[in-house]
C-alpha positions as CSV (number, residue, x, y, z in Angstrom):
1,X,-47.0,-1.9,70.9
2,X,-45.0,-3.1,73.9
3,X,-42.2,-5.5,73.1
4,X,-39.6,-7.3,75.2
5,X,-36.8,-9.7,74.5
6,X,-34.3,-11.4,76.6
7,X,-31.0,-12.4,75.0
8,X,-29.8,-15.2,77.2
9,X,-26.4,-15.5,75.6
10,X,-25.6,-11.8,76.2
11,X,-27.7,-11.7,79.4
12,X,-29.5,-8.5,78.2
13,X,-33.2,-7.7,78.6
14,X,-34.7,-5.3,76.1
15,X,-38.1,-3.6,76.7
16,X,-39.6,-1.2,74.1
17,X,-42.8,0.7,73.7
18,X,-42.9,0.8,69.9
19,X,-40.1,0.4,67.5
20,X,-36.9,2.2,68.1
21,X,-36.4,5.5,66.2
22,X,-33.2,7.0,65.0
23,X,-34.1,10.2,66.8
24,X,-34.3,8.4,70.2
25,X,-31.6,9.3,72.7
26,X,-29.9,6.7,74.9
27,X,-29.2,7.7,78.5
28,X,-27.3,5.8,81.2
29,X,-29.7,5.7,84.1
30,X,-27.8,3.6,86.5
31,X,-25.5,0.6,86.8
32,X,-26.2,-1.5,83.7
33,X,-29.4,0.3,82.9
34,X,-29.9,2.3,79.6
35,X,-33.0,4.3,78.8
36,X,-34.3,5.1,75.3
37,X,-35.9,8.6,75.5
38,X,-37.9,10.6,73.0
39,X,-35.8,13.9,72.9
40,X,-38.8,16.1,72.2
41,X,-41.2,14.8,74.9
42,X,-38.6,13.4,77.3
43,X,-40.7,10.3,77.7
44,X,-39.1,6.9,78.2
45,X,-39.7,4.7,75.1
46,X,-37.8,1.7,76.3
47,X,-35.0,0.4,78.5
48,X,-32.1,-2.1,78.4
49,X,-30.9,-4.1,81.4
50,X,-27.3,-5.3,81.0
51,X,-26.4,-8.4,83.1
52,X,-30.1,-8.8,83.7
53,X,-30.0,-12.2,85.4
54,X,-27.4,-11.0,87.9
55,X,-29.6,-8.2,89.2
56,X,-31.4,-10.5,91.6
57,X,-28.6,-13.0,92.4
58,X,-28.2,-13.3,96.1
59,X,-31.1,-10.9,96.8
60,X,-34.4,-11.9,98.4
61,X,-36.3,-9.4,96.2
62,X,-35.4,-8.2,92.7
63,X,-33.0,-5.3,92.5
64,X,-35.0,-2.1,91.9
65,X,-34.8,-0.1,88.7
66,X,-33.6,3.6,88.9
67,X,-37.0,4.7,87.4
68,X,-40.6,3.7,87.5
69,X,-43.0,2.6,84.8
70,X,-46.3,4.4,84.6
71,X,-49.2,3.2,82.5
72,X,-50.4,5.8,80.0
73,X,-53.5,4.0,78.7
């Protein structure tokens, strides 16, 4: 199940494909972007955007992510 949550007070956006697992690894993928990865399959299970609202401030288009999302369904 895909889940997402924006914490306005912390300005952090969380996106998850399923519940986090203790075995997941966290990898810094770029400025203020963290990936949650299954260590066995190396598939991205979720990501966190720190300072999420600032990514597009002053930009005409949203700032790109350092990875792409691909549907697996």
